[in-house]
C-alpha positions in Angstrom: 110.7 10.6 132.1 110.3 13.7 129.8 113.4 15.0 128.1 114.7 18.5 128.8 115.8 18.9 125.2 113.6 20.9 122.8 112.8 19.4 119.5 114.8 21.1 116.7 112.7 23.2 114.2 112.6 22.2 110.6 114.6 24.7 108.5 111.9 24.8 105.9 109.3 26.3 108.3 110.9 29.7 108.6 111.4 29.9 104.9 107.7 29.1 104.3 106.7 31.9 106.7 109.0 34.4 104.9 107.5 33.3 101.5 104.0 33.8 102.8 104.9 37.3 104.2 106.5 38.2 100.9 103.4 37.2 99.0 101.2 39.2 101.3 103.5 42.3 101.0 103.5 42.0 97.2 99.8 41.5 97.2 99.3 44.6 99.3 101.7 46.6 97.1 99.9 45.5 94.0 96.6 46.5 95.6 98.0 49.9 96.6 99.3 50.4 93.1 95.9 49.6 91.6 94.2 51.8 94.2 96.5 54.7 93.4 96.1 54.2 89.6 92.3 54.2 90.0 92.6 57.4 92.0 94.8 59.1 89.4 92.8 57.9 86.4 89.5 58.8 88.0 86.2 56.9 88.1 82.5 57.6 88.4 82.1 61.3 88.7 79.8 62.7 91.4 78.0 66.0 91.7 80.4 69.0 91.7 81.4 70.7 94.9 82.8 74.2 95.3 86.3 74.6 96.5 87.8 78.1 97.2 91.6 78.3 96.9 93.2 81.3 98.5 95.8 83.4 96.7 99.3 82.1 97.5 98.2 78.6 98.4 100.8 75.9 97.8 100.2 72.4 96.5 100.1 70.9 100.0 97.3 73.3 101.0 95.4 72.8 97.8 95.7 69.0 98.1 94.4 69.2 101.7 91.4 71.3 100.7 90.6 68.9 97.9 90.7 66.0 100.4 88.5 67.9 102.9 86.0 68.7 100.1 85.8 65.0 99.1 87.3 65.6 95.6 90.3 63.3 96.2 91.2 60.6 98.7 94.9 60.8 98.9 96.4 64.3 99.2 100.0 63.0 99.3 99.4 61.2 96.0 98.0 64.3 94.5 101.1 66.3 95.6 103.3 63.7 94.0 101.4 63.7 90.8 101.4 67.5 90.5 105.2 67.4 91.0 105.6 64.6 88.4 103.6 66.7 85.9 105.6 69.8 86.8 102.3 71.6 87.2 102.6 73.4 90.5 103.2 76.8 89.0 100.1 76.4 86.8 97.6 76.0 89.7 95.6 79.2 90.2 93.6 80.7 93.0 89.9 81.5 93.1 86.6 79.6 93.4 86.4 76.3 91.5 83.5 73.8 90.8 85.1 70.4 90.9 83.6 66.9 90.5 84.7 64.1 92.9 85.9 61.1 90.8 87.6 63.3 88.2 91.0 62.2 87.1 94.0 64.1 88.5 94.7 65.4 85.0 91.2 66.9 84.8 91.6 68.4 88.2 94.9 70.0 87.3 93.4 71.4 84.1 90.5 72.9 86.0 92.7 74.4 88.7 95.0 75.8 86.1 92.4 77.5 83.8 89.1 78.1 85.5 90.3 80.9 87.8 91.7 83.0 84.9 88.1 83.9 84.0 87.8 85.3 87.5 90.9 87.5 87.3 92.1 90.4 85.2 95.7 90.6 83.9 97.0 94.1 83.3 100.4 95.5 82.2 101.6 98.9 83.4 104.7 100.1 81.4 107.5 101.8 83.3 106.8 105.5 83.5 103.0 105.2 83.8 101.5 107.9 85.9 99.3 107.3 88.9 96.3 108.7 87.2 96.9 106.5 84.1 97.2 103.5 86.4 93.9 104.4 88.1 92.2 104.9 84.8 93.4 101.5 83.5 92.0 99.9 86.6 88.7 101.5 86.0 88.6 100.5 82.3 89.2 96.9 83.4 86.2 97.1 85.6 88.1 96.5 88.9 87.3 99.8 90.6 86.8 103.5 89.8 89.9 105.7 89.2 88.7 107.9 92.0 88.5 105.0 94.5 91.9 103.8 93.5 93.6 107.1 93.9 91.9 107.9 97.1 93.0 104.6 98.7 96.5 105.0 97.2 96.9 108.4 98.7 95.1 108.1 102.0 95.0 104.4 102.9 97.1 102.8 105.6 100.0 100.9 104.1 102.3 101.1 107.1 103.1 97.3 106.9 105.5 98.2 104.0 108.9 99.5 104.9 109.0 102.2 102.2 105.8 103.8 103.5 107.5 105.2 106.6 109.8 107.2 104.3 107.1 108.8 102.2 106.4 112.3 103.5 102.8 112.9 104.5 100.8 115.9 103.2 101.9 118.2 106.0 105.5 117.5 105.2 105.0 117.9 101.5 102.3 120.6 101.0 103.2 121.3 97.4 103.2 117.7 96.3 100.6 116.7 93.7 99.9 113.0 94.6 101.4 111.1 97.5 101.2 107.7 95.6 103.1 108.9 92.6 106.3 107.1 92.1 105.6 104.1 94.4 103.0 102.2 92.3 105.6 99.9 90.9 105.0 99.3 87.1 104.8 95.6 86.1 102.3 93.0 84.9 99.8 92.0 87.6 96.8 89.6 87.8 94.0 91.0 90.0 91.0 89.1 91.4 87.9 90.6 89.8 86.1 90.9 93.1 89.0 92.0 95.4 89.1 95.2 97.5 90.5 98.5 96.3 93.0 98.3 99.2 94.3 95.0 98.0 94.6 96.4 94.4 96.7 99.2 95.6 98.7 96.9 98.0 99.7 94.8 95.0 101.7 97.7 93.6 103.1 98.9 96.9 104.1 95.4 98.0 106.1 95.0 94.8 107.8 98.3 95.3 108.7 97.3 98.8 110.3 94.2 97.5 112.3 96.0 94.8 113.8 98.6 97.1 116.3 96.5 99.1 118.1 97.0 102.4 121.3 97.7 100.4 119.5 100.5 98.6 118.3 102.0 101.9 121.9 101.8 103.1 123.0 103.7 100.0 120.5 106.4 100.7 121.9 106.9 104.2 125.5 107.0 102.9 124.6 109.7 100.4 122.4 111.6 102.8 119.4 111.3 100.4 115.8 110.7 101.1 113.7 108.0 99.4 111.5 110.7 97.9 114.4 112.5 96.3 115.7 109.3 94.7 112.3 108.3 93.4 111.6 111.8 92.1 114.9 111.9 90.3 114.3 108.3 88.9 110.9 109.5 87.5 112.7 112.1 85.4 115.4 109.6 84.3 112.5 107.3 83.3 110.8 110.0 81.3 113.9 111.5 79.7 115.5 108.1 79.0 114.0 104.8 80.1 116.7 103.0 78.0 120.4 102.3 77.9 121.0 106.0 78.6 119.5 105.9 82.1 122.9 106.2 83.9 124.1 109.1 81.7 120.9 111.1 82.0 120.9 110.4 85.8 124.5 111.7 86.0 123.6 115.0 84.2 120.7 115.6 86.6 122.9 114.7 89.6 125.5 117.2 88.3 122.8 119.9 88.2 121.6 119.0 91.7 125.1 119.0 93.2 126.1 121.7 95.7 127.6 124.7 93.9 126.2 123.7 90.5 126.1 126.5 88.0 122.8 125.1 86.7 120.7 124.2 89.8 117.5 123.7 87.9 116.6 120.4 86.1 115.0 122.3 83.1 113.3 119.2 81.9 110.4 119.5 79.4 108.8 116.5 81.0 107.5 118.8 83.7 107.5 122.5 82.6 105.6 125.6 81.6 105.1 124.2 78.1 101.4 123.9 77.2 101.2 121.5 74.3 99.4 118.2 73.7 102.3 117.0 71.5 104.8 117.1 74.4 105.1 114.6 77.3 104.6 117.2 80.0 103.4 116.1 83.5 101.9 119.5 84.3 100.0 119.9 81.1 99.0 116.3 80.4 98.2 115.1 84.0 98.0 117.9 86.6 96.0 120.4 84.5 93.2 118.0 83.6 93.0 116.9 87.3 92.2 120.5 88.3 90.1 121.2 85.3 92.5 123.3 83.3 95.9 125.0 83.4 94.7 128.1 85.0 93.1 126.1 87.8 96.3 124.4 88.9 97.1 125.8 92.4 100.0 128.2 91.9 102.2 126.6 94.6 101.9 123.2 92.8 102.5 124.6 89.4 105.6 126.4 90.6 106.8 123.3 92.6 106.7 121.1 89.4 107.9 123.6 86.8 111.5 122.5 86.5 112.4 125.9 84.8 111.1 127.7 87.9 111.9 125.6 90.9 115.5 125.1 92.0 116.5 121.4 92.5 114.0 118.6 92.4 110.3 119.3 92.1 107.9 118.5 94.9 107.4 114.9 93.9 107.8 112.2 91.2 106.2 112.7 87.8 105.6 109.0 87.0 106.2 105.6 88.4 109.7 104.6 87.4 111.1 101.1 86.8 114.0 99.5 88.7 116.7 100.4 86.2 115.8 104.1 86.4 115.7 103.9 90.2 119.1 102.3 90.4 120.5 104.9 88.0 119.2 107.7 90.1 120.6 106.2 93.3 124.0 105.3 92.0 124.6 106.3 88.4 127.4 104.6 86.4 127.8 107.0 83.5 130.1 106.9 80.5 133.5 108.6 81.2 132.7 111.5 78.7 129.4 112.3 80.5 130.7 112.5 84.1 131.1 116.3 84.0 128.1 117.2 81.7 125.2 119.5 82.6 123.2 119.3 79.3 121.8 116.7 77.0 119.5 116.8 74.0 118.1 114.0 71.8 117.1 113.8 68.1 114.2 111.9 66.6 116.4 108.9 65.9 117.0 108.4 69.6 120.6 109.6 69.7 121.7 111.5 72.8 124.1 114.5 72.7 125.9 115.5 76.0 127.6 118.8 76.8 129.6 120.4 79.6 128.9 124.0 78.6 125.9 125.9 77.3 127.8 126.7 74.1 128.4 123.0 73.4 124.8 122.3 74.2 123.7 124.9 71.5 125.9 123.2 69.0 124.4 119.8 69.9 120.9 121.2 69.6 121.7 122.3 66.1 123.1 118.8 65.3 119.8 117.3 66.6 117.8 119.7 64.6 119.7 118.8 61.4 119.1 115.1 62.0 115.4 115.8 62.6 115.1 117.8 59.3 116.8 115.0 57.5 114.5 112.4 58.9 111.5 114.5 58.1 112.6 115.0 54.5 112.9 111.2 54.0 109.2 110.7 55.0 
């Protein structure tokens, strides 16, 4: 008669199974390690394939594209390796010719350097005018100055918040250029074969990012328009553009204040002066645009001559940087400048501020004396 009791298992059987499994796992891990190492180190290179990386692509997107193109086998491994090498920021965009079988180091090097030949890096200092920006774009071979300015003034950039606050031509008939003031000055890298619209959008997008919600709120609280602040900032940029931004902005704001005894800016950076030696927006930029001083439309000349027009001119006279914009929006002047209406500078870069015209005349004499002394030392 058969027994109902099961035979007890030997304790060593389970242990043998675990040991076998462990060996298999270790073998698999070792195999995976060798496979990953071969992938990273590269092997036999094959014919190059073309991979186009879009601007703004992250490492995950790039790894996926390399996998789809047959350049690599394991996108997750490539992502890990790029991170380990701290090379994510080096990867560029553009069209690349890559060889399957290349080492990851070779691929990273190619993705980091090749695209630079297909792009143009340009720097635009704070205070650069729209025409100067357009000319620099033309000199770099990206587009003509005419194409750039036409798109900047007439293109549709309504996707940017600031654009809705920029007056159109019917609202600002005396303005010289609509784009002036909003082409944010910085260093940019442009694709050599991109569209003119995208070139302009690069500047406008950066401006849109710089002018924050808090700054729009400040505009509302002060009852100011964006155009007024950027126009004032352009004068601050041209008259200072240094640690005196807040003081110069305060002087101009005092002149613009209701009941001001001096309601005109009277800045030589945009005036009746016709001299190549001066930095004068009307003479250096507006006049050449129209083919000569006498050919400037009278309404525009009057609207930009700060010795003629009361208050701000019809538009900005350059593209100011963020420091000048902030100073124009909410100046933080030195205590002794808060009530001043005048300033003058000497050739050493010192600023002299005054509350009255008599004090200003004295300061002008001081500046002249310094200038003569500096000239005598040359």
